[in-house]
PyMOL CGO cylinders between C-alpha atoms (Angstrom):
from pymol import cmd
from pymol.cgo import CYLINDER

trace = [
    CYLINDER, 67.00, 115.79, 109.11, 65.72, 117.82, 113.14, 0.3, 1, 1, 1, 1, 1, 1,
    CYLINDER, 65.72, 117.82, 113.14, 66.97, 113.99, 114.20, 0.3, 1, 1, 1, 1, 1, 1,
    CYLINDER, 66.97, 113.99, 114.20, 69.19, 113.82, 117.77, 0.3, 1, 1, 1, 1, 1, 1,
    CYLINDER, 69.19, 113.82, 117.77, 71.98, 112.17, 116.96, 0.3, 1, 1, 1, 1, 1, 1,
    CYLINDER, 71.98, 112.17, 116.96, 73.55, 111.99, 120.51, 0.3, 1, 1, 1, 1, 1, 1,
    CYLINDER, 73.55, 111.99, 120.51, 72.76, 114.48, 124.03, 0.3, 1, 1, 1, 1, 1, 1,
    CYLINDER, 72.76, 114.48, 124.03, 74.38, 117.12, 126.08, 0.3, 1, 1, 1, 1, 1, 1,
    CYLINDER, 74.38, 117.12, 126.08, 75.89, 115.37, 129.43, 0.3, 1, 1, 1, 1, 1, 1,
    CYLINDER, 75.89, 115.37, 129.43, 76.78, 117.20, 132.77, 0.3, 1, 1, 1, 1, 1, 1,
    CYLINDER, 76.78, 117.20, 132.77, 80.73, 115.51, 131.17, 0.3, 1, 1, 1, 1, 1, 1,
    CYLINDER, 80.73, 115.51, 131.17, 80.22, 116.36, 127.51, 0.3, 1, 1, 1, 1, 1, 1,
    CYLINDER, 80.22, 116.36, 127.51, 78.69, 114.41, 124.47, 0.3, 1, 1, 1, 1, 1, 1,
    CYLINDER, 78.69, 114.41, 124.47, 76.82, 111.51, 124.12, 0.3, 1, 1, 1, 1, 1, 1,
    CYLINDER, 76.82, 111.51, 124.12, 76.27, 110.35, 120.39, 0.3, 1, 1, 1, 1, 1, 1,
    CYLINDER, 76.27, 110.35, 120.39, 73.97, 107.45, 119.71, 0.3, 1, 1, 1, 1, 1, 1,
    CYLINDER, 73.97, 107.45, 119.71, 74.50, 104.44, 117.54, 0.3, 1, 1, 1, 1, 1, 1,
    CYLINDER, 74.50, 104.44, 117.54, 71.14, 103.91, 115.89, 0.3, 1, 1, 1, 1, 1, 1,
    CYLINDER, 71.14, 103.91, 115.89, 71.98, 105.73, 112.68, 0.3, 1, 1, 1, 1, 1, 1,
    CYLINDER, 71.98, 105.73, 112.68, 74.88, 103.49, 111.41, 0.3, 1, 1, 1, 1, 1, 1,
    CYLINDER, 74.88, 103.49, 111.41, 73.85, 102.19, 108.52, 0.3, 1, 1, 1, 1, 1, 1,
    CYLINDER, 73.85, 102.19, 108.52, 72.79, 105.93, 107.06, 0.3, 1, 1, 1, 1, 1, 1,
    CYLINDER, 72.79, 105.93, 107.06, 75.36, 108.00, 105.20, 0.3, 1, 1, 1, 1, 1, 1,
    CYLINDER, 75.36, 108.00, 105.20, 78.48, 108.74, 107.16, 0.3, 1, 1, 1, 1, 1, 1,
    CYLINDER, 78.48, 108.74, 107.16, 78.09, 112.93, 108.03, 0.3, 1, 1, 1, 1, 1, 1,
    CYLINDER, 78.09, 112.93, 108.03, 81.45, 114.04, 109.86, 0.3, 1, 1, 1, 1, 1, 1,
    CYLINDER, 81.45, 114.04, 109.86, 81.24, 116.62, 112.64, 0.3, 1, 1, 1, 1, 1, 1,
    CYLINDER, 81.24, 116.62, 112.64, 83.69, 119.45, 113.97, 0.3, 1, 1, 1, 1, 1, 1,
    CYLINDER, 83.69, 119.45, 113.97, 84.91, 119.91, 117.49, 0.3, 1, 1, 1, 1, 1, 1,
    CYLINDER, 84.91, 119.91, 117.49, 87.31, 122.69, 117.54, 0.3, 1, 1, 1, 1, 1, 1,
    CYLINDER, 87.31, 122.69, 117.54, 88.29, 123.56, 121.62, 0.3, 1, 1, 1, 1, 1, 1,
    CYLINDER, 88.29, 123.56, 121.62, 89.29, 126.68, 122.71, 0.3, 1, 1, 1, 1, 1, 1,
    CYLINDER, 89.29, 126.68, 122.71, 92.11, 127.34, 124.52, 0.3, 1, 1, 1, 1, 1, 1,
    CYLINDER, 92.11, 127.34, 124.52, 92.19, 126.77, 127.78, 0.3, 1, 1, 1, 1, 1, 1,
    CYLINDER, 92.19, 126.77, 127.78, 89.35, 124.64, 127.62, 0.3, 1, 1, 1, 1, 1, 1,
    CYLINDER, 89.35, 124.64, 127.62, 88.55, 120.55, 127.42, 0.3, 1, 1, 1, 1, 1, 1,
    CYLINDER, 88.55, 120.55, 127.42, 85.98, 119.02, 126.23, 0.3, 1, 1, 1, 1, 1, 1,
    CYLINDER, 85.98, 119.02, 126.23, 85.03, 115.11, 126.56, 0.3, 1, 1, 1, 1, 1, 1,
    CYLINDER, 85.03, 115.11, 126.56, 82.68, 112.87, 124.44, 0.3, 1, 1, 1, 1, 1, 1,
    CYLINDER, 82.68, 112.87, 124.44, 81.37, 109.76, 123.16, 0.3, 1, 1, 1, 1, 1, 1,
    CYLINDER, 81.37, 109.76, 123.16, 81.10, 108.33, 120.18, 0.3, 1, 1, 1, 1, 1, 1,
    CYLINDER, 81.10, 108.33, 120.18, 78.44, 106.31, 118.77, 0.3, 1, 1, 1, 1, 1, 1,
    CYLINDER, 78.44, 106.31, 118.77, 80.23, 103.79, 119.41, 0.3, 1, 1, 1, 1, 1, 1,
    CYLINDER, 80.23, 103.79, 119.41, 80.74, 103.72, 122.66, 0.3, 1, 1, 1, 1, 1, 1,
    CYLINDER, 80.74, 103.72, 122.66, 84.98, 104.97, 122.45, 0.3, 1, 1, 1, 1, 1, 1,
    CYLINDER, 84.98, 104.97, 122.45, 85.41, 107.63, 124.44, 0.3, 1, 1, 1, 1, 1, 1,
    CYLINDER, 85.41, 107.63, 124.44, 87.52, 110.90, 123.54, 0.3, 1, 1, 1, 1, 1, 1,
    CYLINDER, 87.52, 110.90, 123.54, 88.68, 113.27, 126.02, 0.3, 1, 1, 1, 1, 1, 1,
    CYLINDER, 88.68, 113.27, 126.02, 90.19, 116.26, 123.93, 0.3, 1, 1, 1, 1, 1, 1,
    CYLINDER, 90.19, 116.26, 123.93, 92.99, 118.91, 125.78, 0.3, 1, 1, 1, 1, 1, 1,
    CYLINDER, 92.99, 118.91, 125.78, 92.54, 122.86, 124.78, 0.3, 1, 1, 1, 1, 1, 1,
    CYLINDER, 92.54, 122.86, 124.78, 93.01, 124.36, 121.28, 0.3, 1, 1, 1, 1, 1, 1,
    CYLINDER, 93.01, 124.36, 121.28, 92.38, 120.77, 119.11, 0.3, 1, 1, 1, 1, 1, 1,
    CYLINDER, 92.38, 120.77, 119.11, 90.20, 120.26, 116.42, 0.3, 1, 1, 1, 1, 1, 1,
    CYLINDER, 90.20, 120.26, 116.42, 88.82, 116.64, 116.30, 0.3, 1, 1, 1, 1, 1, 1,
    CYLINDER, 88.82, 116.64, 116.30, 86.49, 115.18, 113.06, 0.3, 1, 1, 1, 1, 1, 1,
    CYLINDER, 86.49, 115.18, 113.06, 84.53, 112.34, 113.49, 0.3, 1, 1, 1, 1, 1, 1,
    CYLINDER, 84.53, 112.34, 113.49, 81.65, 110.49, 112.42, 0.3, 1, 1, 1, 1, 1, 1,
    CYLINDER, 81.65, 110.49, 112.42, 77.91, 110.86, 114.04, 0.3, 1, 1, 1, 1, 1, 1,
    CYLINDER, 77.91, 110.86, 114.04, 77.67, 106.77, 113.26, 0.3, 1, 1, 1, 1, 1, 1,
    CYLINDER, 77.67, 106.77, 113.26, 80.34, 104.84, 111.70, 0.3, 1, 1, 1, 1, 1, 1,
    CYLINDER, 80.34, 104.84, 111.70, 79.22, 102.75, 108.53, 0.3, 1, 1, 1, 1, 1, 1,
    CYLINDER, 79.22, 102.75, 108.53, 78.77, 98.99, 109.39, 0.3, 1, 1, 1, 1, 1, 1,
    CYLINDER, 78.77, 98.99, 109.39, 81.01, 98.31, 107.21, 0.3, 1, 1, 1, 1, 1, 1,
    CYLINDER, 81.01, 98.31, 107.21, 84.84, 99.62, 107.04, 0.3, 1, 1, 1, 1, 1, 1,
    CYLINDER, 84.84, 99.62, 107.04, 87.17, 101.17, 109.95, 0.3, 1, 1, 1, 1, 1, 1,
    CYLINDER, 87.17, 101.17, 109.95, 86.53, 103.75, 112.25, 0.3, 1, 1, 1, 1, 1, 1,
    CYLINDER, 86.53, 103.75, 112.25, 87.83, 106.78, 111.33, 0.3, 1, 1, 1, 1, 1, 1,
    CYLINDER, 87.83, 106.78, 111.33, 88.25, 109.52, 113.00, 0.3, 1, 1, 1, 1, 1, 1,
    CYLINDER, 88.25, 109.52, 113.00, 90.78, 113.03, 113.23, 0.3, 1, 1, 1, 1, 1, 1,
    CYLINDER, 90.78, 113.03, 113.23, 92.48, 114.57, 115.38, 0.3, 1, 1, 1, 1, 1, 1,
    CYLINDER, 92.48, 114.57, 115.38, 94.74, 118.23, 115.04, 0.3, 1, 1, 1, 1, 1, 1,
    CYLINDER, 94.74, 118.23, 115.04, 95.73, 118.70, 118.78, 0.3, 1, 1, 1, 1, 1, 1,
    CYLINDER, 95.73, 118.70, 118.78, 96.08, 115.83, 121.68, 0.3, 1, 1, 1, 1, 1, 1,
    CYLINDER, 96.08, 115.83, 121.68, 93.06, 113.41, 122.35, 0.3, 1, 1, 1, 1, 1, 1,
    CYLINDER, 93.06, 113.41, 122.35, 93.11, 110.58, 125.22, 0.3, 1, 1, 1, 1, 1, 1,
    CYLINDER, 93.11, 110.58, 125.22, 90.56, 108.14, 123.85, 0.3, 1, 1, 1, 1, 1, 1,
    CYLINDER, 90.56, 108.14, 123.85, 89.29, 104.75, 125.61, 0.3, 1, 1, 1, 1, 1, 1,
    CYLINDER, 89.29, 104.75, 125.61, 88.01, 102.73, 122.10, 0.3, 1, 1, 1, 1, 1, 1,
    CYLINDER, 88.01, 102.73, 122.10, 85.10, 100.45, 122.42, 0.3, 1, 1, 1, 1, 1, 1,
    CYLINDER, 85.10, 100.45, 122.42, 86.77, 96.72, 120.98, 0.3, 1, 1, 1, 1, 1, 1,
    CYLINDER, 86.77, 96.72, 120.98, 85.05, 95.68, 117.35, 0.3, 1, 1, 1, 1, 1, 1,
    CYLINDER, 85.05, 95.68, 117.35, 88.28, 93.02, 115.66, 0.3, 1, 1, 1, 1, 1, 1,
    CYLINDER, 88.28, 93.02, 115.66, 85.67, 93.62, 112.73, 0.3, 1, 1, 1, 1, 1, 1,
    CYLINDER, 85.67, 93.62, 112.73, 85.41, 97.19, 112.43, 0.3, 1, 1, 1, 1, 1, 1,
    CYLINDER, 85.41, 97.19, 112.43, 89.39, 98.74, 113.15, 0.3, 1, 1, 1, 1, 1, 1,
    CYLINDER, 89.39, 98.74, 113.15, 89.77, 102.50, 115.29, 0.3, 1, 1, 1, 1, 1, 1,
    CYLINDER, 89.77, 102.50, 115.29, 92.56, 104.29, 113.82, 0.3, 1, 1, 1, 1, 1, 1,
    CYLINDER, 92.56, 104.29, 113.82, 92.94, 107.79, 114.77, 0.3, 1, 1, 1, 1, 1, 1,
    CYLINDER, 92.94, 107.79, 114.77, 94.55, 110.01, 111.57, 0.3, 1, 1, 1, 1, 1, 1,
    CYLINDER, 94.55, 110.01, 111.57, 96.56, 113.19, 112.39, 0.3, 1, 1, 1, 1, 1, 1,
    CYLINDER, 96.56, 113.19, 112.39, 98.94, 115.48, 109.67, 0.3, 1, 1, 1, 1, 1, 1,
    CYLINDER, 98.94, 115.48, 109.67, 101.86, 113.40, 110.31, 0.3, 1, 1, 1, 1, 1, 1,
    CYLINDER, 101.86, 113.40, 110.31, 101.28, 109.81, 111.69, 0.3, 1, 1, 1, 1, 1, 1,
    CYLINDER, 101.28, 109.81, 111.69, 98.35, 106.89, 111.85, 0.3, 1, 1, 1, 1, 1, 1,
    CYLINDER, 98.35, 106.89, 111.85, 97.31, 105.11, 114.82, 0.3, 1, 1, 1, 1, 1, 1,
    CYLINDER, 97.31, 105.11, 114.82, 95.00, 102.33, 114.04, 0.3, 1, 1, 1, 1, 1, 1,
    CYLINDER, 95.00, 102.33, 114.04, 93.65, 99.91, 116.83, 0.3, 1, 1, 1, 1, 1, 1,
    CYLINDER, 93.65, 99.91, 116.83, 91.35, 97.61, 117.60, 0.3, 1, 1, 1, 1, 1, 1,
    CYLINDER, 91.35, 97.61, 117.60, 90.26, 98.11, 121.65, 0.3, 1, 1, 1, 1, 1, 1,
    CYLINDER, 90.26, 98.11, 121.65, 92.59, 100.07, 124.05, 0.3, 1, 1, 1, 1, 1, 1,
    CYLINDER, 92.59, 100.07, 124.05, 93.60, 103.20, 125.78, 0.3, 1, 1, 1, 1, 1, 1,
    CYLINDER, 93.60, 103.20, 125.78, 96.00, 105.85, 124.80, 0.3, 1, 1, 1, 1, 1, 1,
    CYLINDER, 96.00, 105.85, 124.80, 96.41, 109.62, 124.26, 0.3, 1, 1, 1, 1, 1, 1,
    CYLINDER, 96.41, 109.62, 124.26, 98.20, 110.95, 120.71, 0.3, 1, 1, 1, 1, 1, 1,
    CYLINDER, 98.20, 110.95, 120.71, 99.53, 114.97, 120.54, 0.3, 1, 1, 1, 1, 1, 1,
    CYLINDER, 99.53, 114.97, 120.54, 99.46, 116.20, 117.24, 0.3, 1, 1, 1, 1, 1, 1,
    CYLINDER, 99.46, 116.20, 117.24, 99.13, 119.59, 117.42, 0.3, 1, 1, 1, 1, 1, 1,
    CYLINDER, 99.13, 119.59, 117.42, 100.81, 121.81, 114.23, 0.3, 1, 1, 1, 1, 1, 1,
    CYLINDER, 100.81, 121.81, 114.23, 102.84, 124.20, 115.93, 0.3, 1, 1, 1, 1, 1, 1,
    CYLINDER, 102.84, 124.20, 115.93, 104.97, 121.55, 117.73, 0.3, 1, 1, 1, 1, 1, 1,
    CYLINDER, 104.97, 121.55, 117.73, 108.08, 119.69, 116.29, 0.3, 1, 1, 1, 1, 1, 1,
    CYLINDER, 108.08, 119.69, 116.29, 106.58, 115.59, 116.33, 0.3, 1, 1, 1, 1, 1, 1,
    CYLINDER, 106.58, 115.59, 116.33, 103.68, 113.92, 117.17, 0.3, 1, 1, 1, 1, 1, 1,
    CYLINDER, 103.68, 113.92, 117.17, 104.14, 111.59, 120.00, 0.3, 1, 1, 1, 1, 1, 1,
    CYLINDER, 104.14, 111.59, 120.00, 101.15, 108.57, 120.65, 0.3, 1, 1, 1, 1, 1, 1,
    CYLINDER, 101.15, 108.57, 120.65, 101.28, 107.28, 123.79, 0.3, 1, 1, 1, 1, 1, 1,
    CYLINDER, 101.28, 107.28, 123.79, 99.81, 103.77, 125.02, 0.3, 1, 1, 1, 1, 1, 1,
    CYLINDER, 99.81, 103.77, 125.02, 98.34, 103.69, 128.29, 0.3, 1, 1, 1, 1, 1, 1,
    CYLINDER, 98.34, 103.69, 128.29, 96.66, 99.38, 127.69, 0.3, 1, 1, 1, 1, 1, 1,
    CYLINDER, 96.66, 99.38, 127.69, 96.52, 97.24, 125.01, 0.3, 1, 1, 1, 1, 1, 1,
    CYLINDER, 96.52, 97.24, 125.01, 98.43, 97.43, 121.87, 0.3, 1, 1, 1, 1, 1, 1,
    CYLINDER, 98.43, 97.43, 121.87, 98.21, 100.13, 118.59, 0.3, 1, 1, 1, 1, 1, 1,
    CYLINDER, 98.21, 100.13, 118.59, 100.30, 100.47, 115.17, 0.3, 1, 1, 1, 1, 1, 1,
    CYLINDER, 100.30, 100.47, 115.17, 101.72, 103.33, 113.82, 0.3, 1, 1, 1, 1, 1, 1,
    CYLINDER, 101.72, 103.33, 113.82, 102.12, 104.14, 110.43, 0.3, 1, 1, 1, 1, 1, 1,
    CYLINDER, 102.12, 104.14, 110.43, 103.54, 107.41, 109.07, 0.3, 1, 1, 1, 1, 1, 1,
    CYLINDER, 103.54, 107.41, 109.07, 102.39, 106.36, 105.23, 0.3, 1, 1, 1, 1, 1, 1,
    CYLINDER, 102.39, 106.36, 105.23, 99.09, 106.62, 103.90, 0.3, 1, 1, 1, 1, 1, 1,
    CYLINDER, 99.09, 106.62, 103.90, 100.41, 102.74, 101.48, 0.3, 1, 1, 1, 1, 1, 1,
    CYLINDER, 100.41, 102.74, 101.48, 101.06, 100.49, 104.49, 0.3, 1, 1, 1, 1, 1, 1,
    CYLINDER, 101.06, 100.49, 104.49, 103.64, 98.26, 104.20, 0.3, 1, 1, 1, 1, 1, 1,
    CYLINDER, 103.64, 98.26, 104.20, 104.59, 95.97, 106.74, 0.3, 1, 1, 1, 1, 1, 1,
    CYLINDER, 104.59, 95.97, 106.74, 108.09, 97.14, 107.88, 0.3, 1, 1, 1, 1, 1, 1,
    CYLINDER, 108.09, 97.14, 107.88, 106.87, 100.43, 108.25, 0.3, 1, 1, 1, 1, 1, 1,
    CYLINDER, 106.87, 100.43, 108.25, 104.60, 99.82, 111.03, 0.3, 1, 1, 1, 1, 1, 1,
    CYLINDER, 104.60, 99.82, 111.03, 105.29, 99.93, 114.48, 0.3, 1, 1, 1, 1, 1, 1,
    CYLINDER, 105.29, 99.93, 114.48, 103.88, 98.36, 117.13, 0.3, 1, 1, 1, 1, 1, 1,
    CYLINDER, 103.88, 98.36, 117.13, 103.49, 99.90, 120.80, 0.3, 1, 1, 1, 1, 1, 1,
    CYLINDER, 103.49, 99.90, 120.80, 102.96, 97.83, 123.85, 0.3, 1, 1, 1, 1, 1, 1,
    CYLINDER, 102.96, 97.83, 123.85, 101.87, 99.58, 126.83, 0.3, 1, 1, 1, 1, 1, 1,
    CYLINDER, 101.87, 99.58, 126.83, 104.04, 102.19, 128.76, 0.3, 1, 1, 1, 1, 1, 1,
    CYLINDER, 104.04, 102.19, 128.76, 105.79, 102.79, 125.26, 0.3, 1, 1, 1, 1, 1, 1,
    CYLINDER, 105.79, 102.79, 125.26, 105.52, 105.80, 122.85, 0.3, 1, 1, 1, 1, 1, 1,
    CYLINDER, 105.52, 105.80, 122.85, 105.73, 106.60, 119.83, 0.3, 1, 1, 1, 1, 1, 1,
    CYLINDER, 105.73, 106.60, 119.83, 107.40, 109.42, 118.48, 0.3, 1, 1, 1, 1, 1, 1,
    CYLINDER, 107.40, 109.42, 118.48, 107.49, 110.96, 113.95, 0.3, 1, 1, 1, 1, 1, 1,
    CYLINDER, 107.49, 110.96, 113.95, 109.16, 114.39, 113.80, 0.3, 1, 1, 1, 1, 1, 1,
    CYLINDER, 109.16, 114.39, 113.80, 107.80, 116.27, 111.18, 0.3, 1, 1, 1, 1, 1, 1,
    CYLINDER, 107.80, 116.27, 111.18, 109.55, 115.99, 107.71, 0.3, 1, 1, 1, 1, 1, 1,
    CYLINDER, 109.55, 115.99, 107.71, 110.47, 112.36, 108.69, 0.3, 1, 1, 1, 1, 1, 1,
    CYLINDER, 110.47, 112.36, 108.69, 109.93, 108.91, 107.54, 0.3, 1, 1, 1, 1, 1, 1,
    CYLINDER, 109.93, 108.91, 107.54, 110.27, 107.06, 110.31, 0.3, 1, 1, 1, 1, 1, 1,
    CYLINDER, 110.27, 107.06, 110.31, 109.03, 106.35, 113.95, 0.3, 1, 1, 1, 1, 1, 1,
    CYLINDER, 109.03, 106.35, 113.95, 111.08, 106.58, 117.22, 0.3, 1, 1, 1, 1, 1, 1,
    CYLINDER, 111.08, 106.58, 117.22, 110.20, 103.96, 120.69, 0.3, 1, 1, 1, 1, 1, 1,
    CYLINDER, 110.20, 103.96, 120.69, 110.88, 104.72, 124.08, 0.3, 1, 1, 1, 1, 1, 1,
    CYLINDER, 110.88, 104.72, 124.08, 110.03, 103.75, 127.26, 0.3, 1, 1, 1, 1, 1, 1,
    CYLINDER, 110.03, 103.75, 127.26, 108.43, 105.61, 128.91, 0.3, 1, 1, 1, 1, 1, 1,
    CYLINDER, 108.43, 105.61, 128.91, 106.18, 106.56, 132.67, 0.3, 1, 1, 1, 1, 1, 1,
    CYLINDER, 106.18, 106.56, 132.67, 102.66, 107.24, 130.30, 0.3, 1, 1, 1, 1, 1, 1,
    CYLINDER, 102.66, 107.24, 130.30, 101.45, 109.38, 133.68, 0.3, 1, 1, 1, 1, 1, 1,
    CYLINDER, 101.45, 109.38, 133.68, 103.11, 112.70, 132.69, 0.3, 1, 1, 1, 1, 1, 1,
    CYLINDER, 103.11, 112.70, 132.69, 101.62, 112.47, 129.37, 0.3, 1, 1, 1, 1, 1, 1,
    CYLINDER, 101.62, 112.47, 129.37, 97.81, 111.85, 130.63, 0.3, 1, 1, 1, 1, 1, 1,
    CYLINDER, 97.81, 111.85, 130.63, 97.72, 114.75, 134.17, 0.3, 1, 1, 1, 1, 1, 1,
    CYLINDER, 97.72, 114.75, 134.17, 96.53, 117.22, 131.53, 0.3, 1, 1, 1, 1, 1, 1,
    CYLINDER, 96.53, 117.22, 131.53, 93.10, 114.86, 131.57, 0.3, 1, 1, 1, 1, 1, 1,
    CYLINDER, 93.10, 114.86, 131.57, 92.85, 115.52, 135.54, 0.3, 1, 1, 1, 1, 1, 1,
    CYLINDER, 92.85, 115.52, 135.54, 94.58, 119.55, 135.35, 0.3, 1, 1, 1, 1, 1, 1,
    CYLINDER, 94.58, 119.55, 135.35, 97.30, 118.37, 136.54, 0.3, 1, 1, 1, 1, 1, 1,
    CYLINDER, 97.30, 118.37, 136.54, 100.53, 119.63, 135.11, 0.3, 1, 1, 1, 1, 1, 1,
    CYLINDER, 100.53, 119.63, 135.11, 104.31, 117.84, 135.06, 0.3, 1, 1, 1, 1, 1, 1,
    CYLINDER, 104.31, 117.84, 135.06, 107.20, 119.28, 134.66, 0.3, 1, 1, 1, 1, 1, 1,
    CYLINDER, 107.20, 119.28, 134.66, 110.84, 117.41, 134.68, 0.3, 1, 1, 1, 1, 1, 1,
    CYLINDER, 110.84, 117.41, 134.68, 113.80, 118.36, 133.55, 0.3, 1, 1, 1, 1, 1, 1,
    CYLINDER, 113.80, 118.36, 133.55, 112.29, 121.19, 131.40, 0.3, 1, 1, 1, 1, 1, 1,
    CYLINDER, 112.29, 121.19, 131.40, 113.75, 125.18, 130.93, 0.3, 1, 1, 1, 1, 1, 1,
    CYLINDER, 113.75, 125.18, 130.93, 111.97, 127.68, 132.06, 0.3, 1, 1, 1, 1, 1, 1,
    CYLINDER, 111.97, 127.68, 132.06, 111.11, 129.08, 128.27, 0.3, 1, 1, 1, 1, 1, 1,
    CYLINDER, 111.11, 129.08, 128.27, 109.89, 125.81, 127.53, 0.3, 1, 1, 1, 1, 1, 1,
    CYLINDER, 109.89, 125.81, 127.53, 107.54, 125.94, 130.01, 0.3, 1, 1, 1, 1, 1, 1,
]
cmd.load_cgo(trace, "trace")
């Protein structure tokens, strides 16, 4: 309708929260290979998207319910705390729910698994649309949750988070990797 919903900055896009009570409208960002992008959602959450990623998000979050976004590819999330409105990242294989935290999601379509690495805070992971307490996996900082395609369980392990978020500072980290994998 010709209204400004966000502004462009040197680092990316910043969305305005003034339209929070209006009908939810979604945008999709597709990041070309070899590029990265940063945006700030209407609630103040910062999202850093890696190359080859697709991110679907509302221009403003509704005043009721969850704050839900959709990711294919890789993104780092610095989520604004809001206990009344949990933040959800949905991927093809696994969903992440948080109240306020920092974490990385790697969910490229051509990968064998989806990984979530928690840097700060706490997240709940689930692989099923129908959430039940026995299927929810909770991560603490310094842990990774992984779900292989066509499997229902989510495995967890303690990790050094730095290699998983090195892409944000344009650093590549290889440890015990085969040359063909690199």
